[in-house]
Every structure is written in structure tokens, then in C-alpha cells.
N, C-alpha and C positions, 0 to 999 in steps of 0.2 A: 504494500500500500504506500502511495506517495502522498505528499501534502506538506504544507508548512507545519512546523512544530506547534505554532499557536493554534491552528485549526484542529490538529490531532489532540493537543492538550485539552481543548475545549470539548472535544468529543469524549475524551476519557473522563473529564470532570462531570459532564452531563450524565454519563453512564454511572459514575460512582454516586452522584448526588441526585440523579434523576431530576435535574433542575430544568423546569419547564421554560424558564427565561432564556437559557442558553439554547435549548431546542427551538424555541420560537424565533430566536435570532438566526439560527442556521436555516430554518424554513424560509424566513424573509430573504436570506442571502441567495436562495434558489432563484430569485427574481432580479438579482444584481445585473447591472449592465456588463460588468467585466466577466468574461468567460471563466477565468481562473478562480474568481470568488465563487461562482456558481458550482464549478467542479469541486472545489474544496468543501463547500457546504454539503454537496451530494455525498462525497466520501465520508465526511464526518457523520452525517445522518445514518449512512449504512453501517458505520462502525458502532454507533450507539445501539441500533437494533430496533426491535418492535415497539419500544416505548415512545418512538417518534410518531406513531400512527395517529394519536389524538391531535397533535399539532398539524399534521398533514391533512387530516379530515377537516379541521377548522379552516385551513387555507382553501380547501375545496368548497366548503360551505359558503365562503365569502364570495364565490363566483369568480375568482381570479383566473383569467384565461390561461395564464402561464402554468397552472396546475391541472388543466384539462388534458385528457388523453385523446 
């Protein structure tokens, strides 16, 4: 897995603390203009695992086109 140490540390911290604030920030970063930021957020969310599902559902419920499949 590749990524900046900060994003990977954020993923680890969210995993350990199950911190919804960090997870919500990563979900918002999926909409960032910068490709690298989006990719890092994606990798971090994958590393955190299933506990990101509620935050992703909230993003879908908001009707954000970026989260539509």
C-alpha cells in the first residue's frame, strides 16, 4: 500500500479510535479537486474497513453526484 504517512496515520488513528470526524474528512476528500488527495482518501478508507460504511451512506444520502455509481 502506498500513500503519504499522514494519510496512512490518519487511517490507523481512525481505525484505533473509530473516530467519525477523521472518517468524515476522508469521505469529503473523495471529492477533492486534486487526484492525489482523492486517491489517498480512497486508500485510507479501504485501510480503515467496514466502519466507513455509515459515512459513505451519509454522503450518498446527500445526493452528491460524485458518490453515485
